[in-house]
mmCIF file as Biopython writes it, N, C-alpha, C and O atoms, coordinates in Angstrom:
data_model
#
loop_
_atom_site.group_PDB
_atom_site.id
_atom_site.type_symbol
_atom_site.label_atom_id
_atom_site.label_alt_id
_atom_site.label_comp_id
_atom_site.label_asym_id
_atom_site.label_entity_id
_atom_site.label_seq_id
_atom_site.pdbx_PDB_ins_code
_atom_site.Cartn_x
_atom_site.Cartn_y
_atom_site.Cartn_z
_atom_site.occupancy
_atom_site.B_iso_or_equiv
_atom_site.auth_seq_id
_atom_site.auth_asym_id
_atom_site.pdbx_PDB_model_num
ATOM 1   N N  . MET A ? 1  ? -23.665 -43.130 -106.528 1.0 0.0 1  A 1 
ATOM 2   C CA . MET A ? 1  ? -25.082 -43.413 -106.538 1.0 0.0 1  A 1 
ATOM 3   C C  . MET A ? 1  ? -25.885 -42.144 -106.825 1.0 0.0 1  A 1 
ATOM 4   O O  . MET A ? 1  ? -26.904 -42.184 -107.514 1.0 0.0 1  A 1 
ATOM 5   N N  . VAL A ? 2  ? -25.417 -41.028 -106.291 1.0 0.0 2  A 1 
ATOM 6   C CA . VAL A ? 2  ? -26.143 -39.775 -106.522 1.0 0.0 2  A 1 
ATOM 7   C C  . VAL A ? 2  ? -25.319 -38.782 -107.333 1.0 0.0 2  A 1 
ATOM 8   O O  . VAL A ? 2  ? -25.807 -37.695 -107.645 1.0 0.0 2  A 1 
ATOM 9   N N  . GLY A ? 3  ? -24.095 -39.126 -107.676 1.0 0.0 3  A 1 
ATOM 10  C CA . GLY A ? 3  ? -23.273 -38.273 -108.506 1.0 0.0 3  A 1 
ATOM 11  C C  . GLY A ? 3  ? -22.416 -37.260 -107.769 1.0 0.0 3  A 1 
ATOM 12  O O  . GLY A ? 3  ? -21.774 -36.425 -108.406 1.0 0.0 3  A 1 
ATOM 13  N N  . LYS A ? 4  ? -22.390 -37.312 -106.440 1.0 0.0 4  A 1 
ATOM 14  C CA . LYS A ? 4  ? -21.550 -36.398 -105.677 1.0 0.0 4  A 1 
ATOM 15  C C  . LYS A ? 4  ? -20.108 -36.889 -105.711 1.0 0.0 4  A 1 
ATOM 16  O O  . LYS A ? 4  ? -19.865 -38.072 -105.951 1.0 0.0 4  A 1 
ATOM 17  N N  . PRO A ? 5  ? -19.147 -35.995 -105.473 1.0 0.0 5  A 1 
ATOM 18  C CA . PRO A ? 5  ? -17.742 -36.412 -105.476 1.0 0.0 5  A 1 
ATOM 19  C C  . PRO A ? 5  ? -17.441 -37.435 -104.380 1.0 0.0 5  A 1 
ATOM 20  O O  . PRO A ? 5  ? -18.046 -37.417 -103.308 1.0 0.0 5  A 1 
ATOM 21  N N  . ILE A ? 6  ? -16.505 -38.317 -104.670 1.0 0.0 6  A 1 
ATOM 22  C CA . ILE A ? 6  ? -16.083 -39.343 -103.721 1.0 0.0 6  A 1 
ATOM 23  C C  . ILE A ? 6  ? -15.159 -38.712 -102.685 1.0 0.0 6  A 1 
ATOM 24  O O  . ILE A ? 6  ? -14.315 -37.879 -103.015 1.0 0.0 6  A 1 
ATOM 25  N N  . LYS A ? 7  ? -15.328 -39.120 -101.428 1.0 0.0 7  A 1 
ATOM 26  C CA . LYS A ? 7  ? -14.476 -38.629 -100.347 1.0 0.0 7  A 1 
ATOM 27  C C  . LYS A ? 7  ? -13.493 -39.723 -99.938  1.0 0.0 7  A 1 
ATOM 28  O O  . LYS A ? 7  ? -13.821 -40.909 -99.959  1.0 0.0 7  A 1 
ATOM 29  N N  . ALA A ? 8  ? -12.297 -39.308 -99.570  1.0 0.0 8  A 1 
ATOM 30  C CA . ALA A ? 8  ? -11.235 -40.254 -99.224  1.0 0.0 8  A 1 
ATOM 31  C C  . ALA A ? 8  ? -11.586 -41.127 -98.025  1.0 0.0 8  A 1 
ATOM 32  O O  . ALA A ? 8  ? -11.101 -42.255 -97.930  1.0 0.0 8  A 1 
ATOM 33  N N  . ASP A ? 9  ? -12.419 -40.631 -97.106  1.0 0.0 9  A 1 
ATOM 34  C CA . ASP A ? 9  ? -12.784 -41.423 -95.927  1.0 0.0 9  A 1 
ATOM 35  C C  . ASP A ? 9  ? -13.988 -42.320 -96.173  1.0 0.0 9  A 1 
ATOM 36  O O  . ASP A ? 9  ? -14.545 -42.892 -95.237  1.0 0.0 9  A 1 
ATOM 37  N N  . SER A ? 10 ? -14.390 -42.442 -97.439  1.0 0.0 10 A 1 
ATOM 38  C CA . SER A ? 10 ? -15.586 -43.212 -97.770  1.0 0.0 10 A 1 
ATOM 39  C C  . SER A ? 10 ? -15.292 -44.306 -98.790  1.0 0.0 10 A 1 
ATOM 40  O O  . SER A ? 10 ? -16.116 -44.591 -99.659  1.0 0.0 10 A 1 
ATOM 41  N N  . LEU A ? 11 ? -14.131 -44.906 -98.680  1.0 0.0 11 A 1 
ATOM 42  C CA . LEU A ? 11 ? -13.730 -45.971 -99.597  1.0 0.0 11 A 1 
ATOM 43  C C  . LEU A ? 11 ? -13.858 -47.322 -98.912  1.0 0.0 11 A 1 
ATOM 44  O O  . LEU A ? 11 ? -13.743 -47.428 -97.690  1.0 0.0 11 A 1 
ATOM 45  N N  . THR A ? 12 ? -14.098 -48.352 -99.714  1.0 0.0 12 A 1 
ATOM 46  C CA . THR A ? 12 ? -14.130 -49.722 -99.210  1.0 0.0 12 A 1 
ATOM 47  C C  . THR A ? 12 ? -13.610 -50.647 -100.298 1.0 0.0 12 A 1 
ATOM 48  O O  . THR A ? 12 ? -13.563 -50.276 -101.471 1.0 0.0 12 A 1 
ATOM 49  N N  . LEU A ? 13 ? -13.225 -51.833 -99.908  1.0 0.0 13 A 1 
ATOM 50  C CA . LEU A ? 13 ? -12.824 -52.853 -100.872 1.0 0.0 13 A 1 
ATOM 51  C C  . LEU A ? 13 ? -13.983 -53.811 -101.094 1.0 0.0 13 A 1 
ATOM 52  O O  . LEU A ? 13 ? -14.626 -54.249 -100.141 1.0 0.0 13 A 1 
ATOM 53  N N  . TYR A ? 14 ? -14.244 -54.130 -102.336 1.0 0.0 14 A 1 
ATOM 54  C CA . TYR A ? 14 ? -15.282 -55.094 -102.682 1.0 0.0 14 A 1 
ATOM 55  C C  . TYR A ? 14 ? -14.719 -56.018 -103.744 1.0 0.0 14 A 1 
ATOM 56  O O  . TYR A ? 14 ? -14.473 -55.609 -104.879 1.0 0.0 14 A 1 
ATOM 57  N N  . ARG A ? 15 ? -14.522 -57.259 -103.362 1.0 0.0 15 A 1 
ATOM 58  C CA . ARG A ? 15 ? -13.996 -58.281 -104.273 1.0 0.0 15 A 1 
ATOM 59  C C  . ARG A ? 15 ? -12.706 -57.827 -104.952 1.0 0.0 15 A 1 
ATOM 60  O O  . ARG A ? 15 ? -12.516 -58.007 -106.155 1.0 0.0 15 A 1 
ATOM 61  N N  . GLY A ? 16 ? -11.817 -57.226 -104.136 1.0 0.0 16 A 1 
ATOM 62  C CA . GLY A ? 16 ? -10.516 -56.817 -104.631 1.0 0.0 16 A 1 
ATOM 63  C C  . GLY A ? 16 ? -10.468 -55.485 -105.344 1.0 0.0 16 A 1 
ATOM 64  O O  . GLY A ? 16 ? -9.422  -55.107 -105.871 1.0 0.0 16 A 1 
ATOM 65  N N  . ARG A ? 17 ? -11.568 -54.772 -105.373 1.0 0.0 17 A 1 
ATOM 66  C CA . ARG A ? 17 ? -11.617 -53.477 -106.054 1.0 0.0 17 A 1 
ATOM 67  C C  . ARG A ? 17 ? -12.040 -52.391 -105.076 1.0 0.0 17 A 1 
ATOM 68  O O  . ARG A ? 17 ? -12.812 -52.638 -104.150 1.0 0.0 17 A 1 
ATOM 69  N N  . VAL A ? 18 ? -11.531 -51.197 -105.292 1.0 0.0 18 A 1 
ATOM 70  C CA . VAL A ? 18 ? -11.894 -50.069 -104.448 1.0 0.0 18 A 1 
ATOM 71  C C  . VAL A ? 18 ? -13.204 -49.476 -104.954 1.0 0.0 18 A 1 
ATOM 72  O O  . VAL A ? 18 ? -13.366 -49.212 -106.146 1.0 0.0 18 A 1 
ATOM 73  N N  . VAL A ? 19 ? -14.132 -49.273 -104.026 1.0 0.0 19 A 1 
ATOM 74  C CA . VAL A ? 19 ? -15.416 -48.644 -104.336 1.0 0.0 19 A 1 
ATOM 75  C C  . VAL A ? 19 ? -15.501 -47.391 -103.474 1.0 0.0 19 A 1 
ATOM 76  O O  . VAL A ? 19 ? -15.253 -47.446 -102.269 1.0 0.0 19 A 1 
ATOM 77  N N  . GLY A ? 20 ? -15.852 -46.261 -104.086 1.0 0.0 20 A 1 
ATOM 78  C CA . GLY A ? 20 ? -15.912 -45.005 -103.358 1.0 0.0 20 A 1 
ATOM 79  C C  . GLY A ? 20 ? -17.312 -44.452 -103.263 1.0 0.0 20 A 1 
ATOM 80  O O  . GLY A ? 20 ? -18.140 -44.644 -104.154 1.0 0.0 20 A 1 
ATOM 81  N N  . PHE A ? 21 ? -17.565 -43.761 -102.162 1.0 0.0 21 A 1 
ATOM 82  C CA . PHE A ? 21 ? -18.862 -43.148 -101.896 1.0 0.0 21 A 1 
ATOM 83  C C  . PHE A ? 21 ? -18.663 -41.695 -101.488 1.0 0.0 21 A 1 
ATOM 84  O O  . PHE A ? 21 ? -17.545 -41.290 -101.171 1.0 0.0 21 A 1 
ATOM 85  N N  . CYS A ? 22 ? -19.724 -40.916 -101.493 1.0 0.0 22 A 1 
ATOM 86  C CA . CYS A ? 22 ? -19.616 -39.501 -101.145 1.0 0.0 22 A 1 
ATOM 87  C C  . CYS A ? 22 ? -19.642 -39.267 -99.637  1.0 0.0 22 A 1 
ATOM 88  O O  . CYS A ? 22 ? -19.357 -38.160 -99.180  1.0 0.0 22 A 1 
ATOM 89  N N  . ASN A ? 23 ? -19.980 -40.298 -98.858  1.0 0.0 23 A 1 
ATOM 90  C CA . ASN A ? 23 ? -19.950 -40.151 -97.401  1.0 0.0 23 A 1 
ATOM 91  C C  . ASN A ? 23 ? -19.820 -41.525 -96.748  1.0 0.0 23 A 1 
ATOM 92  O O  . ASN A ? 23 ? -20.168 -42.538 -97.354  1.0 0.0 23 A 1 
ATOM 93  N N  . PRO A ? 24 ? -19.323 -41.557 -95.518  1.0 0.0 24 A 1 
ATOM 94  C CA . PRO A ? 24 ? -19.126 -42.829 -94.829  1.0 0.0 24 A 1 
ATOM 95  C C  . PRO A ? 24 ? -20.425 -43.582 -94.567  1.0 0.0 24 A 1 
ATOM 96  O O  . PRO A ? 24 ? -20.414 -44.810 -94.492  1.0 0.0 24 A 1 
ATOM 97  N N  . GLY A ? 25 ? -21.527 -42.883 -94.427  1.0 0.0 25 A 1 
ATOM 98  C CA . GLY A ? 25 ? -22.812 -43.541 -94.178  1.0 0.0 25 A 1 
ATOM 99  C C  . GLY A ? 25 ? -23.211 -44.460 -95.323  1.0 0.0 25 A 1 
ATOM 100 O O  . GLY A ? 25 ? -23.653 -45.586 -95.096  1.0 0.0 25 A 1 
ATOM 101 N N  . CYS A ? 26 ? -23.057 -43.983 -96.544  1.0 0.0 26 A 1 
ATOM 102 C CA . CYS A ? 26 ? -23.391 -44.817 -97.705  1.0 0.0 26 A 1 
ATOM 103 C C  . CYS A ? 26 ? -22.418 -45.981 -97.825  1.0 0.0 26 A 1 
ATOM 104 O O  . CYS A ? 26 ? -22.809 -47.090 -98.189  1.0 0.0 26 A 1 
ATOM 105 N N  . ARG A ? 27 ? -21.152 -45.727 -97.518  1.0 0.0 27 A 1 
ATOM 106 C CA . ARG A ? 27 ? -20.165 -46.817 -97.532  1.0 0.0 27 A 1 
ATOM 107 C C  . ARG A ? 27 ? -20.570 -47.908 -96.546  1.0 0.0 27 A 1 
ATOM 108 O O  . ARG A ? 27 ? -20.523 -49.095 -96.868  1.0 0.0 27 A 1 
ATOM 109 N N  . ASP A ? 28 ? -20.969 -47.499 -95.342  1.0 0.0 28 A 1 
ATOM 110 C CA . ASP A ? 28 ? -21.352 -48.467 -94.315  1.0 0.0 28 A 1 
ATOM 111 C C  . ASP A ? 28 ? -22.600 -49.246 -94.711  1.0 0.0 28 A 1 
ATOM 112 O O  . ASP A ? 28 ? -22.682 -50.447 -94.454  1.0 0.0 28 A 1 
ATOM 113 N N  . LYS A ? 29 ? -23.567 -48.588 -95.328  1.0 0.0 29 A 1 
ATOM 114 C CA . LYS A ? 29 ? -24.776 -49.274 -95.807  1.0 0.0 29 A 1 
ATOM 115 C C  . LYS A ? 29 ? -24.416 -50.301 -96.878  1.0 0.0 29 A 1 
ATOM 116 O O  . LYS A ? 29 ? -24.947 -51.411 -96.881  1.0 0.0 29 A 1 
ATOM 117 N N  . PHE A ? 30 ? -23.519 -49.932 -97.781  1.0 0.0 30 A 1 
ATOM 118 C CA . PHE A ? 30 ? -23.070 -50.843 -98.826  1.0 0.0 30 A 1 
ATOM 119 C C  . PHE A ? 30 ? -22.399 -52.064 -98.219  1.0 0.0 30 A 1 
ATOM 120 O O  . PHE A ? 30 ? -22.698 -53.195 -98.602  1.0 0.0 30 A 1 
ATOM 121 N N  . GLU A ? 31 ? -21.485 -51.841 -97.266  1.0 0.0 31 A 1 
ATOM 122 C CA . GLU A ? 31 ? -20.778 -52.949 -96.630  1.0 0.0 31 A 1 
ATOM 123 C C  . GLU A ? 31 ? -21.741 -53.891 -95.916  1.0 0.0 31 A 1 
ATOM 124 O O  . GLU A ? 31 ? -21.572 -55.109 -95.980  1.0 0.0 31 A 1 
ATOM 125 N N  . ALA A ? 32 ? -22.746 -53.345 -95.237  1.0 0.0 32 A 1 
ATOM 126 C CA . ALA A ? 32 ? -23.727 -54.180 -94.537  1.0 0.0 32 A 1 
ATOM 127 C C  . ALA A ? 32 ? -24.555 -54.988 -95.529  1.0 0.0 32 A 1 
ATOM 128 O O  . ALA A ? 32 ? -24.821 -56.168 -95.303  1.0 0.0 32 A 1 
ATOM 129 N N  . ALA A ? 33 ? -24.959 -54.360 -96.621  1.0 0.0 33 A 1 
ATOM 130 C CA . ALA A ? 33 ? -25.762 -55.061 -97.627  1.0 0.0 33 A 1 
ATOM 131 C C  . ALA A ? 33 ? -24.961 -56.182 -98.269  1.0 0.0 33 A 1 
ATOM 132 O O  . ALA A ? 33 ? -25.484 -57.278 -98.476  1.0 0.0 33 A 1 
ATOM 133 N N  . VAL A ? 34 ? -23.702 -55.922 -98.586  1.0 0.0 34 A 1 
ATOM 134 C CA . VAL A ? 34 ? -22.838 -56.941 -99.194  1.0 0.0 34 A 1 
ATOM 135 C C  . VAL A ? 34 ? -22.645 -58.106 -98.231  1.0 0.0 34 A 1 
ATOM 136 O O  . VAL A ? 34 ? -22.673 -59.264 -98.648  1.0 0.0 34 A 1 
ATOM 137 N N  . ALA A ? 35 ? -22.452 -57.813 -96.954  1.0 0.0 35 A 1 
ATOM 138 C CA . ALA A ? 35 ? -22.270 -58.876 -95.967  1.0 0.0 35 A 1 
ATOM 139 C C  . ALA A ? 35 ? -23.509 -59.756 -95.885  1.0 0.0 35 A 1 
ATOM 140 O O  . ALA A ? 35 ? -23.394 -60.980 -95.823  1.0 0.0 35 A 1 
ATOM 141 N N  . ARG A ? 36 ? -24.692 -59.149 -95.884  1.0 0.0 36 A 1 
ATOM 142 C CA . ARG A ? 36 ? -25.937 -59.935 -95.852  1.0 0.0 36 A 1 
ATOM 143 C C  . ARG A ? 36 ? -26.097 -60.767 -97.117  1.0 0.0 36 A 1 
ATOM 144 O O  . ARG A ? 36 ? -26.497 -61.929 -97.052  1.0 0.0 36 A 1 
ATOM 145 N N  . PHE A ? 37 ? -25.788 -60.178 -98.259  1.0 0.0 37 A 1 
ATOM 146 C CA . PHE A ? 37 ? -25.915 -60.878 -99.532  1.0 0.0 37 A 1 
ATOM 147 C C  . PHE A ? 37 ? -24.955 -62.064 -99.593  1.0 0.0 37 A 1 
ATOM 148 O O  . PHE A ? 37 ? -25.345 -63.167 -99.976  1.0 0.0 37 A 1 
ATOM 149 N N  . ASP A ? 38 ? -23.697 -61.832 -99.214  1.0 0.0 38 A 1 
ATOM 150 C CA . ASP A ? 38 ? -22.712 -62.919 -99.237  1.0 0.0 38 A 1 
ATOM 151 C C  . ASP A ? 38 ? -23.099 -64.044 -98.264  1.0 0.0 38 A 1 
ATOM 152 O O  . ASP A ? 38 ? -22.913 -65.222 -98.568  1.0 0.0 38 A 1 
ATOM 153 N N  . ALA A ? 39 ? -23.637 -63.673 -97.097  1.0 0.0 39 A 1 
ATOM 154 C CA . ALA A ? 39 ? -24.068 -64.688 -96.130  1.0 0.0 39 A 1 
ATOM 155 C C  . ALA A ? 39 ? -25.227 -65.493 -96.682  1.0 0.0 39 A 1 
ATOM 156 O O  . ALA A ? 39 ? -25.285 -66.707 -96.484  1.0 0.0 39 A 1 
ATOM 157 N N  . ALA A ? 40 ? -26.153 -64.841 -97.371  1.0 0.0 40 A 1 
ATOM 158 C CA . ALA A ? 40 ? -27.291 -65.554 -97.958  1.0 0.0 40 A 1 
ATOM 159 C C  . ALA A ? 40 ? -26.812 -66.520 -99.043  1.0 0.0 40 A 1 
ATOM 160 O O  . ALA A ? 40 ? -27.314 -67.639 -99.144  1.0 0.0 40 A 1 
ATOM 161 N N  . LEU A ? 41 ? -25.856 -66.093 -99.843  1.0 0.0 41 A 1 
ATOM 162 C CA . LEU A ? 41 ? -25.328 -66.975 -100.876 1.0 0.0 41 A 1 
ATOM 163 C C  . LEU A ? 41 ? -24.622 -68.187 -100.286 1.0 0.0 41 A 1 
ATOM 164 O O  . LEU A ? 41 ? -24.642 -69.275 -100.862 1.0 0.0 41 A 1 
ATOM 165 N N  . ALA A ? 42 ? -24.004 -67.985 -99.140  1.0 0.0 42 A 1 
ATOM 166 C CA . ALA A ? 42 ? -23.285 -69.084 -98.476  1.0 0.0 42 A 1 
ATOM 167 C C  . ALA A ? 42 ? -24.216 -69.950 -97.630  1.0 0.0 42 A 1 
ATOM 168 O O  . ALA A ? 42 ? -23.790 -70.940 -97.036  1.0 0.0 42 A 1 
ATOM 169 N N  . GLY A ? 43 ? -25.502 -69.563 -97.583  1.0 0.0 43 A 1 
ATOM 170 C CA . GLY A ? 43 ? -26.464 -70.325 -96.790  1.0 0.0 43 A 1 
ATOM 171 C C  . GLY A ? 43 ? -26.389 -70.056 -95.316  1.0 0.0 43 A 1 
ATOM 172 O O  . GLY A ? 43 ? -26.794 -70.890 -94.507  1.0 0.0 43 A 1 
ATOM 173 N N  . LYS A ? 44 ? -25.866 -68.880 -94.947  1.0 0.0 44 A 1 
ATOM 174 C CA . LYS A ? 44 ? -25.701 -68.533 -93.539  1.0 0.0 44 A 1 
ATOM 175 C C  . LYS A ? 44 ? -26.622 -67.384 -93.139  1.0 0.0 44 A 1 
ATOM 176 O O  . LYS A ? 44 ? -26.287 -66.620 -92.234  1.0 0.0 44 A 1 
ATOM 177 N N  . ASP A ? 45 ? -27.749 -67.248 -93.780  1.0 0.0 45 A 1 
ATOM 178 C CA . ASP A ? 45 ? -28.655 -66.133 -93.468  1.0 0.0 45 A 1 
ATOM 179 C C  . ASP A ? 45 ? -29.489 -66.430 -92.316  1.0 0.0 45 A 1 
ATOM 180 O O  . ASP A ? 45 ? -30.308 -65.602 -91.917  1.0 0.0 45 A 1 
#
């Protein structure tokens, strides 16, 4: 997102693919946003 190097402790899986971030905080924000988005699509918001 900002162009910094990806860190090994900042990886997550998204729809079967590995997504990397420069810090765990951004990874956690991404995971929370995806969870909210998926819940809204499923009508569980």
